[in-house]
C-alpha positions as CSV (number, residue, x, y, z in Angstrom):
1,M,23.5,5.0,1.5
2,D,22.7,2.5,4.9
3,L,19.6,2.5,6.5
4,T,17.8,1.2,9.2
5,L,14.5,-0.5,8.0
6,Y,12.5,-2.0,10.9
7,V,9.9,-4.4,9.3
8,W,6.9,-6.0,10.4
9,R,7.6,-9.6,10.4
10,Q,4.4,-11.8,10.9
11,E,4.0,-15.4,9.9
12,G,0.7,-16.1,9.2
13,P,-2.9,-14.5,9.7
14,D,-3.7,-16.4,13.2
15,A,0.3,-15.2,14.2
16,K,1.6,-12.3,16.4
17,G,3.4,-10.3,14.3
18,K,6.0,-7.5,15.0
19,L,9.3,-5.2,14.3
20,E,12.0,-6.4,12.9
21,Q,15.1,-4.6,12.7
22,Y,17.3,-4.6,9.2
23,E,20.5,-3.1,7.9
24,A,20.2,-1.8,4.3
25,K,23.9,-1.0,3.4
26,D,25.0,0.6,0.3
27,V,21.9,1.8,-0.9
28,S,21.6,3.2,-4.5
29,P,19.4,6.7,-4.5
30,D,18.6,5.7,-8.1
31,S,17.1,1.9,-7.0
32,S,13.6,1.8,-6.7
33,F,11.8,1.0,-2.5
34,L,11.0,-2.6,-4.0
35,E,14.5,-3.0,-5.5
36,M,16.5,-2.6,-2.4
37,M,13.9,-4.6,-0.5
38,D,15.5,-7.6,-2.6
39,I,18.6,-6.3,-2.0
40,V,17.7,-7.2,1.5
41,N,15.7,-10.4,1.8
42,E,18.5,-11.5,-0.8
43,D,21.0,-10.4,2.2
44,L,18.8,-12.8,4.6
45,I,17.8,-15.4,2.6
46,T,22.1,-16.0,2.0
47,S,22.2,-16.2,5.8
48,G,19.7,-18.1,6.4
49,I,16.8,-15.9,7.8
50,D,13.2,-15.8,5.9
51,P,12.6,-13.5,3.4
52,I,10.6,-10.5,3.8
53,E,7.2,-11.4,2.1
54,L,6.1,-8.0,-0.3
55,D,3.1,-8.5,-2.8
56,N,4.2,-7.2,-6.0
57,D,3.3,-7.8,-9.7
58,C,4.3,-5.2,-12.7
59,R,6.3,-3.1,-10.5
60,E,5.2,0.5,-13.4
61,G,2.9,2.2,-11.0
62,I,-0.1,0.2,-12.9
63,C,-1.1,-3.1,-10.9
64,G,-1.6,-1.6,-7.1
65,T,-0.3,-5.1,-5.4
66,C,2.8,-3.3,-4.2
67,G,1.4,-1.3,-1.6
68,C,2.2,-1.4,1.9
69,V,3.1,1.6,4.8
70,I,6.2,3.3,4.7
71,N,6.8,5.8,8.1
72,G,2.9,5.8,8.5
73,I,2.1,6.7,5.0
74,P,0.5,4.3,2.8
75,H,2.9,4.1,-0.4
76,G,5.4,6.5,0.8
77,P,6.6,9.5,1.1
78,Q,5.8,10.4,-2.6
79,K,2.5,12.2,-3.4
80,E,0.8,9.8,-6.2
81,T,3.4,7.3,-6.4
82,T,2.9,3.5,-5.6
83,T,5.6,1.4,-3.8
84,C,7.2,0.8,-6.4
85,Q,7.3,4.0,-8.6
86,L,8.9,4.8,-4.7
87,H,13.0,5.8,-5.4
88,M,15.5,5.7,-2.9
89,R,16.1,9.2,-3.4
90,Q,13.8,10.3,-1.6
91,F,15.6,8.8,1.9
92,Q,18.2,10.5,3.7
93,D,21.8,8.8,4.9
94,G,21.1,7.7,7.9
95,D,17.4,7.1,7.9
96,S,15.1,4.6,9.6
97,I,12.3,3.1,7.4
98,T,9.3,1.8,9.2
99,I,7.4,-1.2,6.7
100,E,4.1,-2.1,7.6
101,P,0.8,-4.0,5.8
102,W,-1.8,-2.2,5.5
103,R,-4.3,-1.8,8.7
104,A,-8.2,-2.8,8.7
105,K,-10.2,-5.3,9.7
106,A,-11.4,-6.2,5.6
107,F,-7.3,-6.9,4.6
108,P,-6.2,-9.3,7.2
109,V,-2.7,-9.9,7.3
110,I,-1.5,-13.4,4.9
111,K,2.1,-13.5,6.1
112,D,4.5,-10.2,6.7
113,L,3.2,-6.9,4.1
114,V,1.3,-8.9,2.5
115,V,-2.2,-9.1,2.8
116,D,-5.5,-10.4,1.7
117,R,-7.5,-7.5,-0.3
118,S,-10.3,-9.8,-1.8
119,A,-12.5,-7.8,-0.3
120,L,-12.2,-5.7,-3.4
121,D,-12.8,-8.3,-6.1
122,N,-16.1,-8.7,-3.6
123,I,-17.3,-5.8,-4.3
124,I,-16.7,-5.1,-7.6
125,Q,-18.2,-8.9,-8.1
126,S,-21.2,-7.8,-6.6
127,G,-21.8,-4.8,-9.2
128,G,-19.0,-3.1,-10.7
129,Y,-19.8,-4.0,-14.3
130,T,-21.9,-3.5,-17.2
131,S,-24.3,-5.9,-18.8
132,A,-24.0,-3.9,-22.1
133,Y,-23.7,-6.5,-25.3
134,T,-19.4,-5.5,-26.4
135,G,-18.3,-8.2,-28.1
136,E,-18.5,-7.1,-31.3
137,L,-16.3,-4.0,-33.1
138,I,-19.4,-2.2,-34.5
139,G,-22.0,-2.4,-32.1
140,E,-24.7,0.2,-29.8
141,A,-22.0,0.5,-27.1
142,N,-19.1,1.4,-29.4
143,N,-21.0,3.6,-31.8
144,T,-22.7,5.5,-28.2
145,L,-21.2,9.2,-28.8
146,I,-19.9,10.4,-25.2
147,P,-19.9,13.8,-24.4
148,K,-15.6,15.0,-24.0
149,P,-16.2,15.9,-20.1
150,I,-18.3,13.1,-18.9
151,A,-16.2,10.5,-20.6
152,E,-13.1,12.4,-18.8
153,Y,-15.1,11.9,-15.5
154,S,-15.5,8.2,-16.3
155,M,-12.2,7.7,-17.6
156,D,-11.0,10.1,-14.5
157,A,-13.0,7.7,-11.7
158,A,-11.2,4.4,-14.1
159,A,-8.2,5.5,-13.0
160,C,-8.5,3.8,-9.9
161,I,-6.1,0.6,-9.8
162,G,-7.3,-0.9,-6.3
163,C,-4.4,-1.1,-4.3
164,G,-6.0,-0.1,-1.1
165,A,-4.4,2.5,-0.3
166,C,-7.6,4.7,0.6
167,V,-8.0,1.5,3.4
168,A,-5.4,1.7,4.8
169,A,-5.2,5.4,4.9
170,C,-8.2,5.9,6.9
171,P,-9.2,6.0,10.5
172,N,-12.4,4.0,9.3
173,G,-11.1,1.7,7.2
174,S,-13.7,2.6,4.8
175,A,-13.2,1.1,1.1
176,M,-15.9,4.2,0.2
177,L,-13.2,6.4,-2.4
178,F,-12.8,3.2,-4.0
179,T,-15.8,2.2,-4.3
180,S,-17.5,5.4,-5.0
181,A,-15.2,5.3,-8.1
182,K,-16.4,2.8,-9.8
183,V,-20.1,3.2,-9.5
184,A,-18.7,6.4,-10.4
185,Q,-17.3,5.6,-13.7
186,L,-20.7,3.5,-14.7
187,A,-23.2,5.8,-13.7
188,V,-22.6,8.9,-15.9
189,L,-22.4,6.3,-19.2
190,P,-25.8,5.3,-20.9
191,Q,-24.2,2.2,-21.5
192,G,-24.1,2.1,-17.4
193,A,-27.0,4.6,-16.1
194,V,-29.3,1.3,-16.6
195,E,-28.0,-0.4,-13.7
196,A,-27.0,2.6,-12.1
197,A,-29.5,1.9,-9.3
198,E,-28.7,-1.9,-8.3
199,R,-25.1,-1.2,-8.9
200,V,-24.5,1.1,-6.1
201,E,-27.3,-0.7,-4.1
202,E,-25.3,-3.7,-4.3
203,M,-21.5,-2.5,-4.4
204,T,-22.3,-0.7,-1.1
205,E,-23.8,-4.2,0.3
206,A,-20.9,-5.7,-0.5
207,M,-18.8,-2.7,0.8
208,L,-20.3,-2.9,4.6
209,N,-20.8,-7.0,4.7
210,A,-17.0,-7.2,4.0
211,G,-15.9,-5.1,7.3
212,F,-14.9,-2.0,5.7
213,G,-16.2,1.0,7.4
214,N,-18.1,3.7,6.7
215,C,-17.1,7.6,5.7
216,S,-16.4,10.3,7.5
217,N,-14.4,13.1,5.6
218,H,-10.9,12.6,6.6
219,Y,-10.0,13.0,2.9
220,E,-7.4,11.0,3.7
221,C,-8.0,8.3,1.2
222,E,-7.5,11.6,-1.4
223,A,-4.1,11.9,0.1
224,A,-2.5,8.5,-0.1
225,C,-4.5,7.6,-3.2
226,P,-1.6,7.1,-6.1
227,Q,-3.6,8.2,-8.6
228,G,-5.1,10.8,-7.3
229,I,-8.7,10.3,-6.7
230,S,-10.6,12.5,-6.1
231,V,-12.8,12.7,-3.3
232,K,-15.8,13.8,-5.5
233,F,-17.2,10.9,-6.2
234,I,-17.7,9.5,-3.0
235,A,-20.3,12.3,-3.0
236,K,-21.5,11.0,-5.9
237,A,-21.7,7.7,-5.0
238,N,-23.6,9.1,-2.2
239,R,-26.1,10.8,-4.6
240,E,-26.3,6.9,-6.5
241,Y,-27.1,5.4,-3.7
242,I,-29.6,7.6,-2.5
243,K,-31.5,8.4,-5.8
244,A,-31.7,4.2,-5.8
245,Q,-33.2,4.4,-2.0
246,A,-36.0,6.7,-3.7
247,K,-37.0,4.3,-6.2
């Protein structure tokens, strides 16, 4: 396939950015989106042009670092798929593809398609953990039986990979889906229930202080999430917050 790419180029956080046009020639439909970008970058380097900066690591859809907005959709057109797992067979010969970074106040652009997502780390550091001791193979934390429905609920929330697609998709730039998944994951478990009130208050405060917007039920976050995280966790986090305020 021959494709026309319109890629956001920005030298740094304080520089003005713009879309630059590039040609991607003879792209295999079986290559991944990032493999296509690698080929384009090799051609740019050969031509003496700075390569397009983009985040990536595992390229297996696990780490979440590869996110970018493709034709207006975080991670691209294929549902529940990260950018690195998106294959070029989702596009047609002659297509034009616009590639941009996450757009959110809390995610400042570092360069080109790379944004600073440390705000999500700050939310986790504020309370996204449990103080239960798990250092030994045999111990209370590992011997506490968890009913299967609760374990499955917690694991569904824990599937969040923290990529930030929910933030990029939300018209408010909200991190409620990410934050609520981390809150709900621990709130339903006996090891996490002890600190549930402090956790939801501290993580919500950290989220708002980072500059994320609030949820207004657009459901764009769930639609863009590569792991299919449900908005039911936002409802759970809201209930936990109200309970914490009552205490």
